[in-house]
C-alpha positions in Angstrom: -94.6 121.8 15.2 -97.4 119.5 16.2 -96.8 115.6 15.6 -99.3 113.3 15.0 -98.7 109.4 15.6 -99.1 107.3 12.7 -98.6 103.4 11.7 -96.8 102.4 8.5 -96.0 99.4 7.0 -92.2 99.1 5.3 -89.9 96.7 3.8 -88.0 95.1 5.8 -84.9 96.0 4.0 -86.2 99.9 4.1 -86.5 99.7 7.9 -82.9 98.4 8.2 -81.8 101.0 6.1 -83.2 103.3 8.3 -81.5 102.1 11.3 -77.9 102.2 9.7 -78.5 105.7 9.0 -80.3 106.7 12.0 -76.8 107.0 13.7 -78.4 107.4 17.3 -81.3 109.5 16.1 -84.8 107.9 16.4 -86.7 106.0 13.5 -89.6 108.4 13.4 -86.7 111.4 13.7 -85.1 109.7 10.3 -88.5 108.7 8.6 -89.6 112.7 9.2 -86.8 113.7 7.5 -87.2 111.3 4.5 -90.7 112.0 4.2 -89.7 116.0 4.1 -87.1 115.5 1.7 -89.6 113.4 -0.5 -92.1 116.2 -0.5 -89.5 118.8 -1.5 -88.5 116.8 -4.4 -92.3 116.3 -5.4 -93.0 120.1 -5.1 -89.7 121.1 -6.8 -90.7 118.5 -9.9 -93.8 120.4 -10.1 -92.4 123.6 -10.3 -90.0 122.4 -12.8 -92.6 120.9 -14.8 -94.8 124.0 -14.8 -92.1 126.1 -16.2 -91.5 123.6 -18.8 -95.5 123.4 -19.7 -95.3 127.5 -19.6 -92.0 127.8 -22.1 -93.8 124.8 -24.3 -96.6 126.9 -24.7 -95.3 130.1 -25.8 -95.5 131.5 -29.5 -92.5 132.0 -31.4 -93.3 135.9 -31.3 -93.2 135.1 -27.3 -89.8 133.3 -27.9 -88.3 136.1 -29.9 -89.3 138.4 -27.1 -88.1 136.8 -24.6 -85.0 136.1 -26.2 -84.8 139.9 -26.2 -85.5 140.4 -23.0 -82.9 138.1 -21.7 -79.9 139.6 -24.1 -80.9 143.0 -22.8 -80.5 142.2 -19.2 -76.9 141.5 -18.6 -76.2 144.8 -20.6 -78.6 147.0 -18.4 -76.8 145.2 -15.5 -73.7 145.8 -16.2 -74.0 149.5 -17.0 -76.0 150.1 -13.4 -73.8 147.8 -11.3 -70.0 149.1 -12.4 
């Protein structure tokens, strides 16, 4: 993956924490891993919020149908997987 050089300003205590967890790794590697983890968390939260919005927007009839389908799945899978 192509990399770009950037300059960031961080709190000194955060930088000390970075150096403590680096264990021989370069700061840029630690920051890159932390940024990847943070972005992954943002995407996960966004997905969870979208799912919540979807289910919150369902009508009572849609919730009932969803519940019926959810109840049917274990029976069908039990019949086909045994």
